[in-house]
Structures are given as structure tokens and as C-alpha cells.
C-alpha positions in Angstrom: -0.2 0.1 0.3 2.6 2.2 1.0 4.4 2.5 -2.7 1.0 2.8 -4.4 -0.3 5.7 -2.1 2.8 7.5 -2.1 2.4 7.3 -6.1 -0.9 8.5 -6.0 -0.6 11.6 -3.6 2.3 12.3 -6.1 0.2 12.1 -9.4 -2.6 14.1 -7.7 -0.6 17.0 -7.4 -0.8 17.3 -11.0 -4.6 18.3 -12.8 -3.7 15.4 -15.2 -3.3 13.2 -12.4 -6.6 14.4 -10.7 -8.8 14.1 -13.7 -7.1 10.6 -14.6 -7.9 8.9 -11.3 -10.7 11.1 -10.4 -9.2 12.0 -7.0 -7.8 14.9 -5.1 -5.9 15.8 -1.9 -6.9 17.1 1.4 -4.1 18.5 3.5 -4.0 19.9 7.1 -5.8 18.9 10.0 -9.1 21.0 9.6 -9.7 20.2 6.0 -9.5 16.6 6.9 -11.8 16.9 9.8 -14.2 18.3 7.6 -14.0 15.8 4.9 -14.8 13.0 7.5 -17.2 14.8 9.1 -19.1 15.4 5.5 -18.8 11.6 5.0 -16.7 11.9 2.1 -14.7 8.8 1.2 -11.2 9.0 1.9 -8.8 6.4 0.0 -6.1 6.6 2.2 -3.4 9.3 4.3 0.2 9.6 4.6 0.7 11.0 8.0 4.2 12.1 9.5 5.2 12.4 13.5 4.1 16.1 13.8 0.2 15.0 13.5 0.4 13.8 16.9 2.3 16.9 18.4 -1.2 18.5 19.4 -4.5 16.8 21.1 -6.2 17.7 17.9 -3.9 15.9 15.4 -3.8 12.8 17.6 -7.7 12.7 17.7 -7.5 13.0 14.0 -5.5 10.0 13.7 -7.5 7.9 16.0 -10.4 9.0 13.9 -9.5 8.2 10.5 -8.1 5.0 12.3 -11.7 4.1 13.1 -13.1 4.8 10.0 -10.8 2.5 8.4 -8.8 4.8 6.2 -5.5 3.2 5.3 -2.4 5.0 6.8 1.0 5.2 6.0 3.4 6.9 7.9 6.5 8.9 6.5 9.1 11.3 8.1 7.9 14.9 8.6 10.3 16.1 6.0 9.2 13.3 3.4 5.3 14.7 4.0 6.6 18.1 3.2 7.7 16.7 -0.3 4.7 15.0 -0.9 2.4 18.6 0.1 1.1 21.1 -1.7 1.8 23.6 1.2 4.8 24.7 3.3 3.0 23.7 6.4 0.8 20.5 6.0 0.4 19.8 9.5 1.2 16.2 9.3 -1.5 14.9 7.3 -2.0 14.6 3.3 -5.3 12.7 2.4 -6.3 11.3 -0.9 -10.3 11.8 -1.1 -13.0 10.9 -3.4 -15.0 13.9 -4.2 -18.6 13.6 -4.5 -19.7 13.7 -8.2 -22.7 16.6 -7.9 -25.4 16.5 -10.6 -27.8 19.1 -12.0 -30.4 16.9 -10.0 -28.6 18.2 -6.5 -29.1 21.9 -7.8 -32.2 21.9 -5.5 -33.2 25.3 -6.6 -36.7 25.7 -5.7 -38.5 28.8 -5.2 -36.4 31.9 -4.5 -33.4 29.6 -4.6 -30.1 30.7 -6.2 -27.4 29.3 -8.1 -23.8 31.1 -8.1 -22.3 30.6 -12.0 -18.5 31.1 -12.4 -17.5 32.1 -15.9 -13.9 31.9 -16.1 -12.4 32.5 -12.3 -9.1 31.4 -13.0 -7.8 31.9 -9.3 -8.1 28.6 -7.4 -7.8 31.0 -4.0 -10.6 33.2 -5.3 -12.9 29.9 -6.2 -12.1 28.6 -3.0 -13.3 31.6 -1.0 -16.4 31.5 -3.7 -17.4 28.4 -2.7 -17.1 28.8 1.1 -19.2 32.2 1.1 -22.2 30.5 -1.4 -22.4 27.7 1.1 -22.5 30.1 4.0 -25.2 32.3 2.6 -27.2 29.4 1.9 -27.1 29.4 -2.3 -28.5 26.2 -3.6 -25.0 25.3 -5.4 -22.6 26.7 -7.6 -21.8 26.0 -11.6 -18.3 26.3 -12.9 -18.3 27.1 -16.8 -15.1 26.9 -19.2 -12.2 28.4 -18.2 -12.6 28.2 -14.4 -10.1 26.6 -12.4 -11.0 22.9 -11.6 -13.0 22.3 -8.5 -10.7 19.9 -7.3 -7.6 21.8 -7.0 -6.3 21.6 -3.9 -6.0 25.1 -3.4 -9.6 25.8 -4.2 -10.3 22.7 -1.7 -8.4 24.6 1.2 -9.8 27.5 0.5 -13.5 26.4 0.7 -12.6 25.0 4.4 -15.0 22.0 3.6 -18.0 23.5 1.9 -16.7 21.8 -1.1 -17.9 18.4 0.5 -21.2 19.7 1.2 -22.1 22.6 -1.4 -23.2 21.0 -5.2 -21.2 22.3 -7.2 -21.1 21.1 -10.9 -19.1 22.0 -14.1 -21.5 22.8 -17.1 -21.0 24.1 -20.9 -22.6 27.4 -21.8 -25.3 25.6 -23.6 -26.2 23.4 -21.0 -26.1 26.1 -18.3 -28.5 27.7 -20.8 -30.7 24.9 -21.2 -30.8 24.1 -17.6 -31.9 27.8 -16.9 -34.7 27.7 -19.2 -36.0 24.3 -18.1 -36.1 25.5 -14.5 -37.7 28.8 -15.5 -34.9 30.9 -13.4 -33.7 34.3 -14.3 -30.4 35.0 -15.4 -28.5 37.8 -14.0 -25.1 38.7 -14.8 -22.7 41.0 -12.6 -21.3 44.0 -15.0 -19.3 47.2 -14.0 -22.1 49.0 -16.0 -24.9 47.1 -14.6 -27.7 48.4 -12.6 -27.0 49.0 -8.7 -28.5 45.7 -7.3 -31.0 45.9 -4.3 -32.5 42.5 -3.3 -34.2 40.1 -5.7 -36.4 42.6 -7.4 -39.1 40.2 -7.7 -37.0 37.4 -9.1 -37.9 33.6 -8.0 -35.3 31.2 -9.0 -32.2 32.9 -10.0 -28.8 31.8 -11.6 -26.0 34.7 -10.8 -23.2 34.9 -12.8 -20.1 36.3 -12.2 -17.0 36.7 -14.0 -13.2 36.5 -14.8 -11.2 38.8 -12.5 -10.2 40.9 -15.1 -12.5 40.4 -18.4 -15.9 39.9 -16.6 -18.7 37.9 -18.1 -18.3 37.0 -21.3 -20.6 38.8 -24.1 -22.7 35.8 -24.9 -23.5 34.8 -21.5 -24.4 38.8 -20.9 -26.6 38.7 -24.3 -28.5 36.0 -22.8 -29.2 37.1 -19.3 -32.5 39.0 -18.3 -30.6 41.3 -16.1 -27.3 43.3 -15.6 -26.3 44.1 -12.0 -23.8 46.1 -10.1 -22.5 47.0 -6.6 -22.3 50.6 -6.5 -18.7 51.9 -5.8 -17.1 54.9 -3.9 -15.8 57.5 -6.3 -12.1 56.5 -7.3 -12.5 52.5 -6.6 -12.4 50.9 -9.8 -13.4 47.0 -8.8 -13.6 44.8 -6.0 -12.3 41.2 -5.6 -14.5 38.9 -7.3 -15.0 36.5 -4.1 -16.0 39.7 -2.1 -18.5 40.7 -4.9 -19.9 37.4 -5.2 -20.5 37.6 -1.5 -21.7 40.9 -1.4 -24.1 39.9 -4.3 -25.3 36.8 -2.9 -26.4 38.7 0.4 -28.7 40.9 -1.3 -30.5 38.3 -3.7 -30.7 36.0 -0.3 -31.3 38.3 2.4 -35.1 38.5 1.1 -35.9 35.3 0.4 
């Protein structure tokens, strides 16, 4: 098991390895705790002596053993070489992400799905997932050009929300077909949009935020029923996309 787990971890540091195996990596005590609590399937974990340096780490090791997760003990130095971060806290786990489908996006009356159009920064995408989960969005849709949802930095930024919030990757056509089938309104964020103040009577809603630099692509903007914006102070050019997504979601979800 040792060599195969080490080989698996090394391959999962690369996108092609994650895509080929359908697996991902979770590093650090908090993220592995969240994966266990959410019932995620853990295929194995490499652990180092530093994991047991705190009561919380020792408890996690015990919980992994109770759950029957295969454990491979390595040195702290070897674990750092396996990890994506400088301080993996003594553990790197291999997990099998849940495969969410459109059926999991239970939009329902007054529900909102957040759509990511070409968001390329994994830290931002992780923060967006965490925010969408925290504010009660029905789920997230990732369109082409958006960083893969199983990227290690996305998982770390989401802080466990990836294990609980439905998130699917779709093409533009599939998104538009789904929106039409659900009867949802399609809104896009745009610097020149009208100031957003609540849902303005919309029932189910798909809200699109765009690439950090280019914004929402013209084809999607053309299909939207409304272009919305966050009013900014004079001289302010823009907001970080994760911050903007949070403000927009708060506005459309606060009066459900």
C-alpha cells in the first residue's frame, strides 16, 4: 500500500493526475476533519510524526483509524515533499470527491445558484464556494475557463464547503438549457449594470460572476435578463471577485 499511496499522492498534485484518477488531495488537520465529518470517501492518508504533536492531530489520527482509512507513516520531511503547502500539519489525505449532478442543484422557489464564468484564481474560487455555502446558495456552476473544483488550493480555500455544497462543471449551452428548463432568471454582474438591491421580484435565480479581469463573456451577458452591479465609491475601480460574489449573494438571498 505504501508505494501505491505515495505514487497516487504525487500524481494528484498535477491536474492531469486528478482528472485521470478522479481523486483529489486534502491537506491539513482542519480540511481532513471536514472531509470525515461530511462523509467524504478517503482512500488513504500519509501521516507524519508532527500530526500527533497536538491533541487535535492525535484525535484525527485515531478517527481515521476508526473509519478504516489506510494510513502510511512517513517522516515530516517526506510529507512536506508530498504536500502542496509548506505546512501540511502532518497529514496529506487522498479523497474521492462527490460527483454532483444538476439534480443536486435543488433550486426551488427563491433559490439562487452562483455561476462562475472563467474564474482562474483557485484561492478566489475556494473563497467563493465557502461564501456561497455560508450564505445559503443552492449550489455553484463552473463554466469553461474556471479552475477545476478539485484543485488543492480550491479545496483549502473552501474550508470544507466543497464536501457539502453542490458544484458542477457545465458548458455554456448546458447552463442555458438548464436555466430555461427551471424557469430561473439569469442575471450577470457587470460594472455598468444597474445597482442591485434585493431580488427585485425574481423567483429562482442563476447569478453569474465573471473573470477577475475580463468580466462575464459577451455571449452570456447577451442571454441575461438583467445586468447588476455593486455601487462603488468614487475612484474605486473594482472589487475582488470573491468579495463581490459575497455582496451580490447577500443582496439576493437576504429577502427570500
